[in-house]
N, C-alpha and C positions, 0 to 999 in steps of 0.2 A: 316035062311037066314038073318033075322034081326040081329041076333047076329053076323053073319059074316060081315054084312055091318057095324055094330057098331065097330067091331074089326078093320075092314079096315079103318073106319073113325078115330079111335083112333090112328092107325098106321100112317095114313096120318097126323093127328094132331101132333103126336110126331115128325114125319118127318118134318112137317111144322115148328114146334117149334125149332127143331134142325137147320133147314134152316134159320129161323129168327135169332137164336143165332149165327150161322155162319155169316149171313149178318151183324149182329150187331158188331161182332168181326172184320169183314172185314172193316166195316164202321169206327170203332175206329182206325184200322190200317191205313186206308186212311186218317182219320183226323190227326193222328200223323204224317204221311208222309207229308200231306199238311202243317202242322205246321212247320215241319223241312224244307220243301221247302220254306215256307214263311220266315223263319228265314235266310235261305241261301240267298234268294233274297234280304232281307233287308241288310245283311252283304255285299252282292255283290254290292248293290246300294251305300252303305256307302263307300266301297272301290273305286267304280267308281268315286264318288264325290271327295274322297281324291286324287285319281290319277289326276282328272281334276284340282284340286287346285294345286297339285305339278307341273302339266304340265304348268299351268298359271305362277307359280312362276319361273319355269325353263325358260319359254319363256321370262319373264320379265328380268331375270338375263342375258340371252343370248343377248337380245336387249341392255341391259346396257353395256355388255362387247363389243358388236359390236360398240356401240357408243364410248366407251372408246378407243377401238382399232383405230377407225377412227380419234379420237382426237390425239392419240399418233402418228399415221402415219403422220398427219399434222404437229405435233411438230417436228418429225424427218425431214420432208421436210424443215421446217423452219430452223432447226439446220444445215442441209446440206447446205442451202443457206448461212447461217452465216459462216459456215466453209469455203465455197468457197471464200466468201468476205474476211475473215481473211487471208486465204492463199494468195489471191491476194494482200492484203495490206502488208503482210509479204514479199512477193516477191518484191513489190515496195520499201519497206524499205531496203531490201538487195541491190537492185540496187542503191538506194540513198546512202547507206553506202559505197558501192564500189566507187561511184562517189566522195564522200567526201574523201575517202582514196586517190583517184587519185588527188584530189585538194590539199590534204596535201603535196603531192610530188611537185605539181606545186607551192604551197606556199613556200616550202623550196627552190625550185629553184629560185623563184622570190626574196626571201629574200637574197639569195646568190648573185644574179645579182645586186640587189639594193646596197648591201655592196660593190661589185666590182665597181659599178657606182659611189658610194660615194668616194671610194678610187681614182678613175680616176678623179672625179671632184676636189678632193683635190689636186691632182698632177697638174691638169690644172690651178688651182688658184695659186699654187706655181710657176708654169712656167710663168704664166702671171705676177706675182709679180716680178720674176727674170727679165722678159723681160722689165718691166717698169723700173726696177732699172738699167738695161743695156742701155736703150735708152738715158738717159741723158749723159752717158759716151760716147756713140757712136756719139751723136750730138756734143759734145764738141770736139771730135777728128776731126770731119768734119769741124768745124769752124776754 
């Protein structure tokens, strides 16, 4: 019986050694898996930080573009105001040009009338001169 117990103890010891060996292998496997997971976690954390940096850069660029867009929108509004002002001035200039053209016609008419008036004044002076020349002759006939 002692021999049987001893054989049982050896079997149990072998079995225990095999179990310890299996546990060691499992532990090594778990260690390896844990190392892999740790590396993946580190990579993941690094990627997350990189994404956060990219997000920050993109947000900054977006803010800059929005600011630029707002500035451009204000410039466009200003240019539209200038364009309206210019159109108004051009319209006024066109009206003034038309008035000047109308005045040119009036000027020509006035020049023509002045010429006619000068001719008439010349005739009147001639007639007055003739009349003065005729007065002494008519007064002499009356005496």
